[in-house]
TIKOLFI-320200 format. One record per residue (C-alpha): y, x, z; residue in three letters. Coordinates in pm, 1 decimal. Example, Ala and Ser with C-alpha at 12.3 -4.5 7.8 and 13.67 -1.06 7.14 Angstrom:
-450.0,1230.0,780.0,ala
-106.0,1367.0,714.0,ser
! end
This chain:
12111.6,-2399.8,-18819.4,unk
11904.0,-2691.2,-18916.7,unk
11650.3,-2811.0,-18656.8,unk
11360.6,-2758.6,-18888.0,unk
11442.4,-2400.8,-18950.0,unk
11499.1,-2335.3,-18578.5,unk
11147.5,-2469.7,-18490.7,unk
10993.9,-2265.0,-18766.7,unk
11151.5,-1946.1,-18631.3,unk
11038.4,-2025.0,-18276.3,unk
10680.3,-2086.7,-18386.1,unk
10677.5,-1760.0,-18579.4,unk
10814.3,-1563.2,-18285.0,unk
10557.7,-1717.4,-18049.2,unk
10272.8,-1634.5,-18282.6,unk
10387.5,-1272.0,-18305.2,unk
10403.1,-1243.9,-17926.2,unk
10056.3,-1383.9,-17883.9,unk
9925.9,-1141.4,-18140.0,unk
10079.5,-844.0,-17958.5,unk
9945.4,-961.7,-17619.5,unk
9604.0,-1008.8,-17762.6,unk
9598.0,-661.8,-17902.5,unk
9710.0,-510.5,-17572.9,unk
9447.4,-703.9,-17382.4,unk
9176.7,-591.1,-17619.4,unk
9289.1,-228.0,-17596.3,unk
9269.5,-237.5,-17219.8,unk
8931.1,-406.8,-17219.5,unk
8783.6,-172.6,-17477.2,unk
8812.6,139.9,-17263.2,unk
8666.1,-50.3,-16972.1,unk
8371.0,-160.1,-17180.6,unk
8328.7,194.2,-17304.5,unk
8339.8,323.6,-16948.4,unk
8080.5,72.7,-16839.7,unk
7862.0,156.6,-17136.2,unk
7895.5,530.6,-17081.8,unk
7825.2,517.4,-16705.1,unk
7481.2,653.3,-16618.8,unk
7211.4,414.7,-16492.3,unk
7167.6,412.3,-16112.2,unk
6892.2,645.1,-15985.5,unk
6580.1,466.4,-15860.9,unk
6530.6,452.7,-15484.1,unk
6302.3,725.5,-15358.2,unk
5945.4,612.7,-15289.6,unk
5817.0,626.1,-14933.1,unk
5512.7,852.7,-14926.1,unk
5221.1,754.6,-14697.3,unk
5042.3,1020.4,-14492.6,unk
4721.6,1144.1,-14657.4,unk
4402.7,958.8,-14569.5,unk
4121.3,1152.0,-14400.6,unk
3840.5,1279.7,-14616.7,unk
3587.0,1030.1,-14474.0,unk
3801.7,720.3,-14503.6,unk
3552.5,548.2,-14727.9,unk
3240.1,378.6,-14593.9,unk
2922.9,569.7,-14656.8,unk
2572.5,432.0,-14709.5,unk
2301.1,651.6,-14568.7,unk
1998.1,645.2,-14792.6,unk
1660.1,777.1,-14679.8,unk
1571.9,1102.6,-14838.9,unk
1241.0,1107.8,-15020.5,unk
986.4,1313.8,-14833.9,unk
1189.2,1329.6,-14513.4,unk
1018.3,1213.4,-14196.3,unk
1168.1,907.4,-14031.6,unk
1212.0,961.3,-13658.3,unk
1005.2,720.8,-13450.7,unk
1092.0,592.4,-13100.8,unk
928.1,780.7,-12819.3,unk
633.1,568.6,-12695.5,unk
621.5,466.2,-12330.2,unk
377.6,669.6,-12123.1,unk
38.7,503.9,-12085.7,unk
-89.3,435.7,-11734.1,unk
-347.5,677.4,-11616.3,unk
-702.4,549.5,-11640.8,unk
-917.1,528.6,-11335.6,unk
-1201.1,773.3,-11387.4,unk
-1540.7,616.7,-11415.6,unk
-1806.7,726.5,-11171.2,unk
-2015.3,1005.7,-11314.0,unk
-2376.6,944.6,-11392.5,unk
-2635.8,1137.1,-11199.5,unk
-2956.9,1253.0,-11368.9,unk
-2900.1,1013.0,-11655.7,unk
-2892.9,706.8,-11427.7,unk
-2654.2,429.2,-11517.2,unk
-2338.9,389.2,-11309.4,unk
-2371.6,132.3,-11028.3,unk
-2252.2,-218.9,-11106.0,unk
-1932.6,-346.3,-10947.2,unk
-2003.4,-511.5,-10614.2,unk
-1891.8,-870.6,-10569.6,unk
-1622.7,-889.3,-10302.5,unk
-1733.9,-1076.7,-9996.1,unk
-1466.7,-1246.3,-9785.8,unk
-1511.3,-1136.1,-9428.1,unk
-1302.6,-1315.9,-9169.6,unk
-1521.6,-1278.4,-8863.1,unk
-1703.6,-948.3,-8858.2,unk
-1823.0,-680.2,-9093.9,unk
-2050.5,-906.7,-9297.7,unk
-2360.1,-707.8,-9199.2,unk
-2433.4,-851.7,-8856.8,unk
-2201.2,-1153.0,-8854.9,unk
-2180.4,-1458.2,-9078.8,unk
-1856.7,-1583.5,-9235.7,unk
-1731.7,-1941.5,-9236.1,unk
-1528.0,-2023.1,-9547.5,unk
-1238.7,-2272.8,-9561.6,unk
-1447.8,-2512.3,-9770.9,unk
-1698.4,-2560.3,-9488.1,unk
-1969.9,-2333.0,-9624.7,unk
-2097.7,-2032.3,-9430.0,unk
-2226.0,-1703.9,-9568.8,unk
-2515.0,-1538.3,-9382.5,unk
-2484.3,-1171.4,-9286.8,unk
-2656.2,-915.6,-9503.0,unk
-2921.5,-818.2,-9249.8,unk
-2993.0,-1166.4,-9111.6,unk
-3359.8,-1258.7,-9069.9,unk
-3502.3,-1535.9,-9282.9,unk
-3494.5,-1796.7,-9005.6,unk
-3120.0,-1735.9,-8955.8,unk
-3058.9,-1776.6,-9327.8,unk
-3253.3,-2103.0,-9322.8,unk
-3037.3,-2233.1,-9036.9,unk
-2714.9,-2143.1,-9217.7,unk
-2837.9,-2303.1,-9539.8,unk
-2931.7,-2620.4,-9351.9,unk
-2594.4,-2627.4,-9180.2,unk
-2425.1,-2597.5,-9523.4,unk
-2609.3,-2911.3,-9636.6,unk
-2458.8,-3134.3,-9365.7,unk
-2145.5,-2935.1,-9280.4,unk
-1905.4,-3182.3,-9440.5,unk
-2085.2,-3506.5,-9365.2,unk
-1895.4,-3741.4,-9131.1,unk
-1958.1,-3763.4,-8760.4,unk
-2186.5,-4058.8,-8682.9,unk
-2297.3,-4139.0,-8329.9,unk
-2679.1,-4142.3,-8328.2,unk
-2684.8,-3997.6,-8682.3,unk
-2979.1,-3770.3,-8757.3,unk
-3198.6,-3916.7,-8483.1,unk
-3366.4,-4198.0,-8672.4,unk
-3419.7,-3986.7,-8987.7,unk
-3350.0,-3631.1,-9095.5,unk
-3152.8,-3724.0,-9406.4,unk
-2876.2,-3951.6,-9284.6,unk
-2526.0,-4061.2,-9384.8,unk
-2376.9,-3881.5,-9085.0,unk
-2475.2,-3680.1,-8779.0,unk
-2368.3,-3656.4,-8418.1,unk
-2364.0,-3331.4,-8219.1,unk
-2729.3,-3326.7,-8114.5,unk
-2841.3,-3459.9,-8453.4,unk
-2659.1,-3168.0,-8624.7,unk
-2810.4,-2903.9,-8392.9,unk
-3156.7,-3057.7,-8426.3,unk
-3127.0,-3058.2,-8808.8,unk
-3043.3,-2684.7,-8813.7,unk
-3323.3,-2589.0,-8572.1,unk
-3578.0,-2803.2,-8757.9,unk
-3492.3,-2635.1,-9091.6,unk
-3611.6,-2302.6,-8949.6,unk
-3928.3,-2463.5,-8804.5,unk
-3822.4,-2474.3,-8436.8,unk
-3820.4,-2854.4,-8397.3,unk
-4041.2,-3128.0,-8531.9,unk
-3821.8,-3415.1,-8406.8,unk
-3458.4,-3453.2,-8299.9,unk
-3349.6,-3393.1,-7940.0,unk
-3045.3,-3521.1,-7753.6,unk
-2803.8,-3286.7,-7578.9,unk
-2965.1,-3338.5,-7233.6,unk
-3315.7,-3222.4,-7334.6,unk
-3163.6,-2927.0,-7524.2,unk
-3029.8,-2794.5,-7192.0,unk
-3384.6,-2687.8,-7105.7,unk
-3521.8,-2617.0,-7451.9,unk
-3622.0,-2267.0,-7569.5,unk
-3538.1,-1950.1,-7376.7,unk
-3258.6,-1920.5,-7118.1,unk
-2938.4,-1729.3,-7188.7,unk
-2772.8,-1621.9,-7510.3,unk
-2981.8,-1506.0,-7803.6,unk
-2931.3,-1214.2,-8041.9,unk
-2874.8,-1435.9,-8344.2,unk
-2867.6,-1795.3,-8215.9,unk
-2727.9,-1944.0,-7894.0,unk
-2729.8,-2312.9,-7796.9,unk
-2454.0,-2447.6,-7568.2,unk
-2558.5,-2780.6,-7413.0,unk
-2456.9,-3021.1,-7137.3,unk
-2512.3,-3391.2,-7078.1,unk
-2233.7,-3497.7,-7312.7,unk
-2219.3,-3241.9,-7591.3,unk
-2415.2,-2965.5,-7764.2,unk
-2327.0,-2700.4,-8023.9,unk
-2461.5,-2362.0,-8124.4,unk
-2363.0,-2029.1,-8273.1,unk
-2555.4,-1869.4,-8557.7,unk
-2488.3,-1503.6,-8641.8,unk
-2158.6,-1515.8,-8455.4,unk
-2002.7,-1831.0,-8605.2,unk
-1984.5,-2175.6,-8448.0,unk
-2158.9,-2492.0,-8572.1,unk
-1989.5,-2775.1,-8385.6,unk
-1905.5,-3138.0,-8470.5,unk
-1586.6,-3104.8,-8265.4,unk
-1456.2,-2870.6,-8535.1,unk
-1429.5,-3154.1,-8784.9,unk
-1090.9,-3256.3,-8641.4,unk
-944.2,-2913.1,-8722.8,unk
-1117.9,-2802.6,-9040.5,unk
-1320.5,-3098.0,-9165.5,unk
-1625.6,-2877.0,-9131.2,unk
-1886.0,-2793.8,-8867.8,unk
-1880.8,-2420.4,-8945.5,unk
-1596.5,-2226.8,-8781.8,unk
-1522.2,-1860.4,-8721.1,unk
-1329.5,-1926.8,-8400.2,unk
-1508.2,-1967.5,-8069.6,unk
-1432.4,-2217.5,-7793.9,unk
-1463.9,-2225.4,-7418.3,unk
-1822.3,-2217.2,-7295.7,unk
-1740.8,-2338.4,-6943.8,unk
-1973.9,-2618.8,-6828.5,unk
-2243.2,-2547.5,-7087.2,unk
-2597.3,-2421.6,-7040.0,unk
-2688.6,-2133.9,-7274.0,unk
-3030.2,-2138.6,-7442.4,unk
-3174.6,-1970.5,-7753.1,unk
-3479.2,-2008.1,-7979.6,unk
-3769.2,-1776.9,-7894.1,unk
-3732.0,-1445.3,-8078.6,unk
-3374.7,-1509.7,-8188.7,unk
! end
């Protein structure tokens, strides 16, 4: 057989085989495609259900209702008022009394020496006692000056006898200053009801309505008036007539 014819027959046989294989492949694939096409779609996954929310899960705005009373906070209790004194027969109530500091007595029979060097006379003191206390207030904080108050009544300072003489002269009991020695025999002997003089050769001081007027007190209080007493040993006690 010629070579050309043999090649032609081989090519024809190969073509027929390929055609048959192709048909068989298509026949097998077709049912598969049909099966895939006819298969039902996969069912969707079941949804997870959440538990129900409570009825009041949403925020609520409380609006005031027209005409409804708004509750008010309970007020704090007010302090009880002190009752005013009742009026008698239409007379006005008495005025408030000014408080009087009393550090040495009841304020009726005894004077009071204040920390600032001023003394307050007792309520029932006679006029001469008030004059002595007022005079002592004038010089109570002046410095101690030896011989002061002897050359003139108004001086820059006073010694012990000058201070006592100034107080006695203010009430009209002296017309000129006296030293401590002469005051040992002046006036009446012994203590007085309102005024007592304590004198010796070196020092003199006095008490008026129960408080002390003494230059030796300046070292403690800076003032001649003092509520506290001191030892009276070695002193002669005298008092103005009638006091």
